[in-house]
All heavy atoms as TSV, in Angstrom:
chain	resi	resn	atom	element	x	y	z
A	1	MET	N	N	-42.973	-169.658	-98.991
A	1	MET	CA	C	-44.366	-169.427	-99.321
A	1	MET	C	C	-45.164	-169.451	-98.019
A	1	MET	O	O	-45.036	-170.370	-97.215
A	1	MET	CB	C	-44.848	-170.547	-100.252
A	1	MET	CG	C	-46.161	-170.262	-100.901
A	1	MET	SD	S	-46.770	-171.556	-102.024
A	1	MET	CE	C	-45.471	-171.751	-103.189
A	2	ASN	N	N	-46.002	-168.439	-97.806
A	2	ASN	CA	C	-46.755	-168.407	-96.553
A	2	ASN	C	C	-48.075	-169.183	-96.668
A	2	ASN	O	O	-48.480	-169.603	-97.741
A	2	ASN	CB	C	-46.992	-166.965	-96.084
A	2	ASN	CG	C	-47.893	-166.190	-97.016
A	2	ASN	OD1	O	-48.695	-166.762	-97.722
A	2	ASN	ND2	N	-47.763	-164.879	-97.001
A	3	VAL	N	N	-48.729	-169.367	-95.553
A	3	VAL	CA	C	-49.941	-170.192	-95.484
A	3	VAL	C	C	-51.059	-169.613	-96.340
A	3	VAL	O	O	-51.761	-170.342	-97.031
A	3	VAL	CB	C	-50.390	-170.335	-94.010
A	3	VAL	CG1	C	-51.707	-171.068	-93.921
A	3	VAL	CG2	C	-49.330	-171.029	-93.196
A	4	ASP	N	N	-51.241	-168.295	-96.323
A	4	ASP	CA	C	-52.309	-167.669	-97.107
A	4	ASP	C	C	-52.140	-167.941	-98.600
A	4	ASP	O	O	-53.106	-168.213	-99.301
A	4	ASP	CB	C	-52.342	-166.155	-96.870
A	4	ASP	CG	C	-52.832	-165.806	-95.476
A	4	ASP	OD1	O	-53.607	-166.604	-94.903
A	4	ASP	OD2	O	-52.439	-164.747	-94.953
A	5	THR	N	N	-50.921	-167.885	-99.091
A	5	THR	CA	C	-50.654	-168.150	-100.501
A	5	THR	C	C	-50.989	-169.596	-100.845
A	5	THR	O	O	-51.613	-169.864	-101.874
A	5	THR	CB	C	-49.172	-167.868	-100.834
A	5	THR	OG1	O	-48.865	-166.532	-100.445
A	5	THR	CG2	C	-48.904	-168.050	-102.300
A	6	VAL	N	N	-50.621	-170.516	-99.990
A	6	VAL	CA	C	-50.907	-171.933	-100.225
A	6	VAL	C	C	-52.407	-172.174	-100.261
A	6	VAL	O	O	-52.923	-172.872	-101.128
A	6	VAL	CB	C	-50.244	-172.815	-99.141
A	6	VAL	CG1	C	-50.695	-174.255	-99.257
A	6	VAL	CG2	C	-48.738	-172.724	-99.237
A	7	ILE	N	N	-53.129	-171.573	-99.328
A	7	ILE	CA	C	-54.585	-171.750	-99.269
A	7	ILE	C	C	-55.238	-171.184	-100.527
A	7	ILE	O	O	-56.093	-171.828	-101.126
A	7	ILE	CB	C	-55.158	-171.094	-97.997
A	7	ILE	CG1	C	-54.703	-171.880	-96.764
A	7	ILE	CG2	C	-56.673	-171.012	-98.059
A	7	ILE	CD1	C	-55.052	-171.241	-95.449
A	8	LYS	N	N	-54.843	-169.996	-100.939
A	8	LYS	CA	C	-55.430	-169.387	-102.134
A	8	LYS	C	C	-55.169	-170.239	-103.372
A	8	LYS	O	O	-56.050	-170.441	-104.192
A	8	LYS	CB	C	-54.886	-167.971	-102.329
A	8	LYS	CG	C	-55.443	-166.986	-101.337
A	8	LYS	CD	C	-54.842	-165.607	-101.499
A	8	LYS	CE	C	-55.343	-164.665	-100.433
A	8	LYS	NZ	N	-54.733	-163.348	-100.504
A	9	LYS	N	N	-53.954	-170.759	-103.512
A	9	LYS	CA	C	-53.635	-171.611	-104.662
A	9	LYS	C	C	-54.425	-172.906	-104.603
A	9	LYS	O	O	-54.918	-173.398	-105.609
A	9	LYS	CB	C	-52.131	-171.905	-104.711
A	9	LYS	CG	C	-51.310	-170.736	-105.161
A	9	LYS	CD	C	-49.849	-171.103	-105.286
A	9	LYS	CE	C	-49.035	-169.923	-105.797
A	9	LYS	NZ	N	-47.631	-170.263	-106.000
A	10	SER	N	N	-54.585	-173.470	-103.414
A	10	SER	CA	C	-55.333	-174.720	-103.255
A	10	SER	C	C	-56.794	-174.528	-103.618
A	10	SER	O	O	-57.408	-175.378	-104.266
A	10	SER	CB	C	-55.222	-175.236	-101.819
A	10	SER	OG	O	-53.878	-175.506	-101.506
A	11	ILE	N	N	-57.374	-173.414	-103.197
A	11	ILE	CA	C	-58.779	-173.146	-103.514
A	11	ILE	C	C	-58.974	-173.024	-105.012
A	11	ILE	O	O	-59.926	-173.573	-105.572
A	11	ILE	CB	C	-59.262	-171.878	-102.781
A	11	ILE	CG1	C	-59.368	-172.169	-101.285
A	11	ILE	CG2	C	-60.606	-171.406	-103.325
A	11	ILE	CD1	C	-59.658	-170.955	-100.426
A	12	LYS	N	N	-58.069	-172.343	-105.704
A	12	LYS	CA	C	-58.180	-172.204	-107.154
A	12	LYS	C	C	-58.127	-173.572	-107.827
A	12	LYS	O	O	-58.884	-173.845	-108.746
A	12	LYS	CB	C	-57.075	-171.295	-107.696
A	12	LYS	CG	C	-57.291	-169.842	-107.391
A	12	LYS	CD	C	-56.162	-168.990	-107.953
A	12	LYS	CE	C	-56.339	-167.540	-107.562
A	12	LYS	NZ	N	-55.238	-166.698	-108.028
A	13	VAL	N	N	-57.256	-174.429	-107.364
A	13	VAL	CA	C	-57.140	-175.767	-107.950
A	13	VAL	C	C	-58.408	-176.567	-107.695
A	13	VAL	O	O	-58.953	-177.211	-108.591
A	13	VAL	CB	C	-55.916	-176.520	-107.366
A	13	VAL	CG1	C	-55.925	-177.977	-107.762
A	13	VAL	CG2	C	-54.628	-175.857	-107.831
A	14	LEU	N	N	-58.920	-176.518	-106.479
A	14	LEU	CA	C	-60.121	-177.273	-106.147
A	14	LEU	C	C	-61.331	-176.784	-106.934
A	14	LEU	O	O	-62.161	-177.569	-107.363
A	14	LEU	CB	C	-60.412	-177.175	-104.641
A	14	LEU	CG	C	-59.441	-177.920	-103.740
A	14	LEU	CD1	C	-59.755	-177.620	-102.280
A	14	LEU	CD2	C	-59.492	-179.404	-103.999
A	15	GLU	N	N	-61.445	-175.484	-107.128
A	15	GLU	CA	C	-62.583	-174.938	-107.856
A	15	GLU	C	C	-62.547	-175.323	-109.326
A	15	GLU	O	O	-63.587	-175.466	-109.950
A	15	GLU	CB	C	-62.617	-173.420	-107.710
A	15	GLU	CG	C	-63.037	-172.965	-106.324
A	15	GLU	CD	C	-62.976	-171.457	-106.159
A	15	GLU	OE1	O	-62.382	-170.776	-107.019
A	15	GLU	OE2	O	-63.518	-170.977	-105.154
A	16	SER	N	N	-61.378	-175.513	-109.880
A	16	SER	CA	C	-61.276	-175.803	-111.300
A	16	SER	C	C	-61.381	-177.295	-111.613
A	16	SER	O	O	-61.554	-177.677	-112.755
A	16	SER	CB	C	-59.957	-175.256	-111.862
A	16	SER	OG	O	-58.867	-175.950	-111.296
A	17	GLN	N	N	-61.283	-178.147	-110.601
A	17	GLN	CA	C	-61.335	-179.584	-110.842
A	17	GLN	C	C	-62.765	-180.098	-110.779
A	17	GLN	O	O	-63.617	-179.549	-110.084
A	17	GLN	CB	C	-60.516	-180.333	-109.788
A	17	GLN	CG	C	-59.042	-180.113	-109.897
A	17	GLN	CD	C	-58.286	-180.872	-108.809
A	17	GLN	OE1	O	-58.875	-181.389	-107.893
A	17	GLN	NE2	N	-56.976	-180.917	-108.945
A	18	ASN	N	N	-63.003	-181.178	-111.538
A	18	ASN	CA	C	-64.286	-181.851	-111.431
A	18	ASN	C	C	-64.363	-182.540	-110.084
A	18	ASN	O	O	-63.365	-183.043	-109.568
A	18	ASN	CB	C	-64.447	-182.891	-112.542
A	18	ASN	CG	C	-64.606	-182.249	-113.903
A	18	ASN	OD1	O	-65.053	-181.121	-114.002
A	18	ASN	ND2	N	-64.244	-182.956	-114.934
A	19	THR	N	N	-65.531	-182.563	-109.524
A	19	THR	CA	C	-65.702	-183.216	-108.231
A	19	THR	C	C	-66.334	-184.581	-108.438
A	19	THR	O	O	-66.924	-184.862	-109.478
A	19	THR	CB	C	-66.599	-182.378	-107.310
A	19	THR	OG1	O	-67.842	-182.166	-107.958
A	19	THR	CG2	C	-65.966	-181.038	-106.993
A	20	HIS	N	N	-66.207	-185.427	-107.435
A	20	HIS	CA	C	-66.847	-186.733	-107.510
A	20	HIS	C	C	-68.343	-186.575	-107.318
A	20	HIS	O	O	-68.789	-185.678	-106.614
A	20	HIS	CB	C	-66.273	-187.659	-106.434
A	20	HIS	CG	C	-64.825	-187.946	-106.635
A	20	HIS	ND1	N	-64.376	-188.830	-107.583
A	20	HIS	CD2	C	-63.722	-187.457	-106.038
A	20	HIS	CE1	C	-63.064	-188.870	-107.558
A	20	HIS	NE2	N	-62.632	-188.036	-106.619
A	21	ARG	N	N	-69.072	-187.444	-107.926
A	21	ARG	CA	C	-70.527	-187.395	-107.811
A	21	ARG	C	C	-70.986	-188.398	-106.775
A	21	ARG	O	O	-70.412	-189.459	-106.625
A	21	ARG	CB	C	-71.187	-187.725	-109.156
A	21	ARG	CG	C	-70.698	-186.868	-110.296
A	21	ARG	CD	C	-71.313	-185.496	-110.216
A	21	ARG	NE	N	-70.882	-184.728	-111.371
A	21	ARG	CZ	C	-70.556	-183.461	-111.313
A	21	ARG	NH1	N	-70.590	-182.829	-110.189
A	21	ARG	NH2	N	-70.192	-182.808	-112.383
A	22	GLY	N	N	-72.039	-188.040	-106.051
A	22	GLY	CA	C	-72.617	-188.943	-105.072
A	22	GLY	C	C	-73.959	-189.449	-105.577
A	22	GLY	O	O	-74.702	-188.718	-106.237
A	23	TYR	N	N	-74.245	-190.693	-105.288
A	23	TYR	CA	C	-75.506	-191.287	-105.715
A	23	TYR	C	C	-76.163	-191.978	-104.539
A	23	TYR	O	O	-75.498	-192.417	-103.603
A	23	TYR	CB	C	-75.270	-192.310	-106.830
A	23	TYR	CG	C	-74.775	-191.681	-108.114
A	23	TYR	CD1	C	-73.419	-191.474	-108.326
A	23	TYR	CD2	C	-75.655	-191.269	-109.092
A	23	TYR	CE1	C	-72.953	-190.879	-109.485
A	23	TYR	CE2	C	-75.205	-190.679	-110.266
A	23	TYR	CZ	C	-73.853	-190.483	-110.459
A	23	TYR	OH	O	-73.404	-189.891	-111.600
A	24	MET	N	N	-77.481	-192.067	-104.602
A	24	MET	CA	C	-78.232	-192.843	-103.627
A	24	MET	C	C	-79.256	-193.666	-104.397
A	24	MET	O	O	-79.485	-193.432	-105.583
A	24	MET	CB	C	-78.909	-191.938	-102.610
A	24	MET	CG	C	-79.941	-191.008	-103.185
A	24	MET	SD	S	-80.594	-189.963	-101.885
A	24	MET	CE	C	-81.856	-189.105	-102.796
A	25	LEU	N	N	-79.841	-194.631	-103.750
A	25	LEU	CA	C	-80.837	-195.471	-104.399
A	25	LEU	C	C	-82.232	-194.990	-104.036
A	25	LEU	O	O	-82.511	-194.701	-102.868
A	25	LEU	CB	C	-80.666	-196.931	-103.969
A	25	LEU	CG	C	-79.331	-197.581	-104.331
A	25	LEU	CD1	C	-79.280	-199.003	-103.794
A	25	LEU	CD2	C	-79.104	-197.567	-105.830
A	26	ASP	N	N	-83.100	-194.930	-105.047
A	26	ASP	CA	C	-84.479	-194.559	-104.762
A	26	ASP	C	C	-85.263	-195.807	-104.335
A	26	ASP	O	O	-84.693	-196.898	-104.170
A	26	ASP	CB	C	-85.129	-193.866	-105.970
A	26	ASP	CG	C	-85.298	-194.759	-107.185
A	26	ASP	OD1	O	-85.058	-195.976	-107.083
A	26	ASP	OD2	O	-85.682	-194.238	-108.248
A	27	ALA	N	N	-86.558	-195.676	-104.151
A	27	ALA	CA	C	-87.392	-196.783	-103.673
A	27	ALA	C	C	-87.403	-197.965	-104.640
A	27	ALA	O	O	-87.619	-199.107	-104.236
A	27	ALA	CB	C	-88.811	-196.291	-103.427
A	28	GLU	N	N	-87.129	-197.689	-105.905
A	28	GLU	CA	C	-87.133	-198.743	-106.926
A	28	GLU	C	C	-85.743	-199.332	-107.163
A	28	GLU	O	O	-85.560	-200.171	-108.028
A	28	GLU	CB	C	-87.706	-198.201	-108.230
A	28	GLU	CG	C	-89.148	-197.733	-108.100
A	28	GLU	CD	C	-89.618	-196.984	-109.327
A	28	GLU	OE1	O	-88.836	-196.820	-110.287
A	28	GLU	OE2	O	-90.775	-196.547	-109.325
A	29	GLY	N	N	-84.756	-198.857	-106.422
A	29	GLY	CA	C	-83.402	-199.370	-106.566
A	29	GLY	C	C	-82.587	-198.713	-107.664
A	29	GLY	O	O	-81.490	-199.159	-107.978
A	30	LYS	N	N	-83.094	-197.620	-108.242
A	30	LYS	CA	C	-82.372	-196.900	-109.288
A	30	LYS	C	C	-81.462	-195.853	-108.641
A	30	LYS	O	O	-81.804	-195.251	-107.632
A	30	LYS	CB	C	-83.346	-196.204	-110.235
A	30	LYS	CG	C	-84.200	-197.160	-111.023
A	30	LYS	CD	C	-85.139	-196.404	-111.936
A	30	LYS	CE	C	-86.052	-197.370	-112.668
A	30	LYS	NZ	N	-87.028	-196.667	-113.498
A	31	GLU	N	N	-80.293	-195.651	-109.257
A	31	GLU	CA	C	-79.366	-194.641	-108.749
A	31	GLU	C	C	-79.862	-193.242	-109.090
A	31	GLU	O	O	-80.274	-192.978	-110.216
A	31	GLU	CB	C	-77.977	-194.834	-109.358
A	31	GLU	CG	C	-77.222	-196.010	-108.803
A	31	GLU	CD	C	-75.808	-196.086	-109.335
A	31	GLU	OE1	O	-75.472	-195.375	-110.312
A	31	GLU	OE2	O	-75.029	-196.880	-108.783
A	32	VAL	N	N	-79.828	-192.366	-108.097
A	32	VAL	CA	C	-80.222	-190.970	-108.269
A	32	VAL	C	C	-79.053	-190.119	-107.809
A	32	VAL	O	O	-78.532	-190.322	-106.707
A	32	VAL	CB	C	-81.479	-190.638	-107.421
A	32	VAL	CG1	C	-81.856	-189.177	-107.559
A	32	VAL	CG2	C	-82.636	-191.539	-107.794
A	33	GLN	N	N	-78.620	-189.199	-108.658
A	33	GLN	CA	C	-77.485	-188.346	-108.288
A	33	GLN	C	C	-77.897	-187.387	-107.183
A	33	GLN	O	O	-78.970	-186.791	-107.219
A	33	GLN	CB	C	-76.996	-187.552	-109.495
A	33	GLN	CG	C	-75.739	-186.753	-109.199
A	33	GLN	CD	C	-75.183	-186.082	-110.440
A	33	GLN	OE1	O	-75.636	-186.305	-111.544
A	33	GLN	NE2	N	-74.196	-185.243	-110.241
A	34	ILE	N	N	-77.038	-187.251	-106.178
A	34	ILE	CA	C	-77.275	-186.321	-105.077
A	34	ILE	C	C	-76.868	-184.929	-105.560
A	34	ILE	O	O	-75.747	-184.722	-105.995
A	34	ILE	CB	C	-76.470	-186.719	-103.836
A	34	ILE	CG1	C	-76.889	-188.119	-103.383
A	34	ILE	CG2	C	-76.661	-185.697	-102.724
A	34	ILE	CD1	C	-76.003	-188.698	-102.302
A	35	THR	N	N	-77.803	-183.999	-105.473
A	35	THR	CA	C	-77.549	-182.645	-105.954
A	35	THR	C	C	-77.236	-181.703	-104.798
A	35	THR	O	O	-77.501	-182.016	-103.630
A	35	THR	CB	C	-78.775	-182.094	-106.713
A	35	THR	OG1	O	-79.870	-181.997	-105.783
A	35	THR	CG2	C	-79.160	-182.996	-107.872
A	36	THR	N	N	-76.715	-180.559	-105.133
A	36	THR	CA	C	-76.439	-179.529	-104.135
A	36	THR	C	C	-77.726	-179.102	-103.451
A	36	THR	O	O	-77.751	-178.884	-102.237
A	36	THR	CB	C	-75.768	-178.311	-104.807
A	36	THR	OG1	O	-74.584	-178.746	-105.474
A	36	THR	CG2	C	-75.412	-177.239	-103.803
A	37	ALA	N	N	-78.797	-179.003	-104.211
A	37	ALA	CA	C	-80.087	-178.610	-103.639
A	37	ALA	C	C	-80.558	-179.629	-102.599
A	37	ALA	O	O	-81.114	-179.248	-101.560
A	37	ALA	CB	C	-81.130	-178.469	-104.750
A	38	MET	N	N	-80.328	-180.902	-102.854
A	38	MET	CA	C	-80.710	-181.938	-101.889
A	38	MET	C	C	-79.950	-181.765	-100.582
A	38	MET	O	O	-80.526	-181.851	-99.497
A	38	MET	CB	C	-80.420	-183.332	-102.450
A	38	MET	CG	C	-81.297	-183.774	-103.562
A	38	MET	SD	S	-80.640	-185.343	-104.183
A	38	MET	CE	C	-82.048	-185.965	-105.071
A	39	VAL	N	N	-78.660	-181.527	-100.687
A	39	VAL	CA	C	-77.824	-181.369	-99.502
A	39	VAL	C	C	-78.261	-180.135	-98.716
A	39	VAL	O	O	-78.399	-180.179	-97.489
A	39	VAL	CB	C	-76.326	-181.271	-99.882
A	39	VAL	CG1	C	-75.467	-180.950	-98.679
A	39	VAL	CG2	C	-75.875	-182.559	-100.555
A	40	ARG	N	N	-78.525	-179.045	-99.411
A	40	ARG	CA	C	-78.979	-177.828	-98.735
A	40	ARG	C	C	-80.300	-178.054	-98.018
A	40	ARG	O	O	-80.484	-177.607	-96.884
A	40	ARG	CB	C	-79.129	-176.687	-99.743
A	40	ARG	CG	C	-77.826	-176.122	-100.181
A	40	ARG	CD	C	-78.019	-174.932	-101.094
A	40	ARG	NE	N	-76.747	-174.434	-101.549
A	40	ARG	CZ	C	-76.509	-173.993	-102.763
A	40	ARG	NH1	N	-77.470	-173.981	-103.660
A	40	ARG	NH2	N	-75.312	-173.562	-103.099
A	41	THR	N	N	-81.227	-178.742	-98.675
A	41	THR	CA	C	-82.530	-179.014	-98.076
A	41	THR	C	C	-82.385	-179.821	-96.795
A	41	THR	O	O	-82.996	-179.500	-95.765
A	41	THR	CB	C	-83.442	-179.765	-99.072
A	41	THR	OG1	O	-83.608	-178.952	-100.236
A	41	THR	CG2	C	-84.793	-180.064	-98.475
A	42	VAL	N	N	-81.562	-180.858	-96.837
A	42	VAL	CA	C	-81.354	-181.688	-95.651
A	42	VAL	C	C	-80.712	-180.868	-94.530
A	42	VAL	O	O	-81.109	-180.974	-93.369
A	42	VAL	CB	C	-80.506	-182.928	-95.990
A	42	VAL	CG1	C	-80.090	-183.673	-94.745
A	42	VAL	CG2	C	-81.268	-183.841	-96.924
A	43	CYS	N	N	-79.740	-180.045	-94.867
A	43	CYS	CA	C	-79.090	-179.207	-93.854
A	43	CYS	C	C	-80.098	-178.251	-93.215
A	43	CYS	O	O	-80.088	-178.052	-91.999
A	43	CYS	CB	C	-77.931	-178.425	-94.469
A	43	CYS	SG	S	-76.521	-179.457	-94.886
A	44	GLN	N	N	-80.973	-177.660	-94.018
A	44	GLN	CA	C	-81.987	-176.761	-93.485
A	44	GLN	C	C	-82.961	-177.503	-92.571
A	44	GLN	O	O	-83.345	-176.999	-91.511
A	44	GLN	CB	C	-82.744	-176.082	-94.627
A	44	GLN	CG	C	-81.905	-175.077	-95.377
A	44	GLN	CD	C	-82.539	-174.604	-96.669
A	44	GLN	OE1	O	-83.550	-175.144	-97.110
A	44	GLN	NE2	N	-81.946	-173.589	-97.279
A	45	GLN	N	N	-83.346	-178.715	-92.958
A	45	GLN	CA	C	-84.247	-179.516	-92.133
A	45	GLN	C	C	-83.597	-179.866	-90.796
A	45	GLN	O	O	-84.241	-179.798	-89.746
A	45	GLN	CB	C	-84.670	-180.786	-92.869
A	45	GLN	CG	C	-85.589	-180.533	-94.041
A	45	GLN	CD	C	-85.831	-181.782	-94.874
A	45	GLN	OE1	O	-85.235	-182.829	-94.650
A	45	GLN	NE2	N	-86.705	-181.669	-95.862
A	46	LEU	N	N	-82.321	-180.236	-90.835
A	46	LEU	CA	C	-81.604	-180.553	-89.595
A	46	LEU	C	C	-81.480	-179.332	-88.693
A	46	LEU	O	O	-81.626	-179.433	-87.476
A	46	LEU	CB	C	-80.218	-181.114	-89.910
A	46	LEU	CG	C	-80.181	-182.533	-90.462
A	46	LEU	CD1	C	-78.770	-182.875	-90.944
A	46	LEU	CD2	C	-80.632	-183.520	-89.408
A	47	LEU	N	N	-81.217	-178.189	-89.292
A	47	LEU	CA	C	-81.112	-176.957	-88.512
A	47	LEU	C	C	-82.437	-176.646	-87.824
A	47	LEU	O	O	-82.470	-176.278	-86.651
A	47	LEU	CB	C	-80.679	-175.795	-89.409
A	47	LEU	CG	C	-80.435	-174.464	-88.736
A	47	LEU	CD1	C	-79.359	-174.586	-87.669
A	47	LEU	CD2	C	-80.034	-173.420	-89.760
A	48	LYS	N	N	-83.551	-176.822	-88.534
A	48	LYS	CA	C	-84.870	-176.598	-87.936
A	48	LYS	C	C	-85.098	-177.548	-86.765
A	48	LYS	O	O	-85.606	-177.148	-85.716
A	48	LYS	CB	C	-85.976	-176.797	-88.978
A	48	LYS	CG	C	-86.111	-175.664	-89.953
A	48	LYS	CD	C	-87.242	-175.935	-90.929
A	48	LYS	CE	C	-87.311	-174.875	-92.004
A	48	LYS	NZ	N	-88.370	-175.154	-92.993
A	49	GLN	N	N	-84.718	-178.815	-86.934
A	49	GLN	CA	C	-84.894	-179.786	-85.859
A	49	GLN	C	C	-84.064	-179.401	-84.637
A	49	GLN	O	O	-84.527	-179.493	-83.499
A	49	GLN	CB	C	-84.500	-181.188	-86.319
A	49	GLN	CG	C	-85.489	-181.819	-87.262
A	49	GLN	CD	C	-85.050	-183.212	-87.708
A	49	GLN	OE1	O	-84.047	-183.754	-87.234
A	49	GLN	NE2	N	-85.794	-183.789	-88.629
A	50	CYS	N	N	-82.836	-178.961	-84.868
A	50	CYS	CA	C	-81.975	-178.550	-83.760
A	50	CYS	C	C	-82.566	-177.356	-83.031
A	50	CYS	O	O	-82.513	-177.274	-81.804
A	50	CYS	CB	C	-80.572	-178.231	-84.264
A	50	CYS	SG	S	-79.663	-179.669	-84.823
A	51	ARG	N	N	-83.121	-176.427	-83.777
A	51	ARG	CA	C	-83.719	-175.232	-83.158
A	51	ARG	C	C	-84.948	-175.624	-82.356
A	51	ARG	O	O	-85.187	-175.069	-81.280
A	51	ARG	CB	C	-84.081	-174.219	-84.230
A	51	ARG	CG	C	-82.867	-173.524	-84.802
A	51	ARG	CD	C	-83.254	-172.527	-85.864
A	51	ARG	NE	N	-82.064	-171.850	-86.368
A	51	ARG	CZ	C	-82.012	-171.198	-87.521
A	51	ARG	NH1	N	-83.073	-171.158	-88.307
A	51	ARG	NH2	N	-80.901	-170.608	-87.904
A	52	ASN	N	N	-85.734	-176.572	-82.853
A	52	ASN	CA	C	-86.929	-177.015	-82.129
A	52	ASN	C	C	-86.556	-177.707	-80.828
A	52	ASN	O	O	-87.219	-177.539	-79.813
A	52	ASN	CB	C	-87.778	-177.955	-82.999
A	52	ASN	CG	C	-88.485	-177.202	-84.120
A	52	ASN	OD1	O	-88.680	-176.003	-84.037
A	52	ASN	ND2	N	-88.852	-177.911	-85.172
A	53	ILE	N	N	-85.498	-178.495	-80.847
A	53	ILE	CA	C	-85.052	-179.187	-79.643
A	53	ILE	C	C	-84.571	-178.183	-78.603
A	53	ILE	O	O	-84.849	-178.295	-77.421
A	53	ILE	CB	C	-83.935	-180.215	-79.972
A	53	ILE	CG1	C	-84.516	-181.363	-80.784
A	53	ILE	CG2	C	-83.268	-180.715	-78.708
A	53	ILE	CD1	C	-83.476	-182.301	-81.369
A	54	LYS	N	N	-83.844	-177.168	-79.071
A	54	LYS	CA	C	-83.285	-176.153	-78.171
A	54	LYS	C	C	-84.397	-175.351	-77.500
A	54	LYS	O	O	-84.302	-174.990	-76.334
A	54	LYS	CB	C	-82.362	-175.224	-78.949
A	54	LYS	CG	C	-81.576	-174.267	-78.097
A	54	LYS	CD	C	-80.619	-173.461	-78.936
A	54	LYS	CE	C	-79.828	-172.489	-78.071
A	54	LYS	NZ	N	-78.919	-171.689	-78.862
A	55	ASN	N	N	-85.473	-175.075	-78.233
A	55	ASN	CA	C	-86.584	-174.280	-77.691
A	55	ASN	C	C	-87.509	-175.204	-76.996
A	55	ASN	O	O	-88.047	-175.305	-76.106
A	55	ASN	CB	C	-87.338	-173.556	-78.792
A	55	ASN	CG	C	-86.454	-172.525	-79.490
A	55	ASN	OD1	O	-85.558	-171.984	-78.877
A	55	ASN	ND2	N	-86.713	-172.277	-80.737
């Protein structure tokens, strides 16, 4: 079995499995689930900061 076949099979398995959920605590100490949108927002903010530092 070549590497490409293994990777394709692995991706299919990963896509079909449930993923673990991440949580953080809010200001009141309640658990809040970390969403994909939250992660994207933080990544975009970091990218903007990096671009500002570079310029």
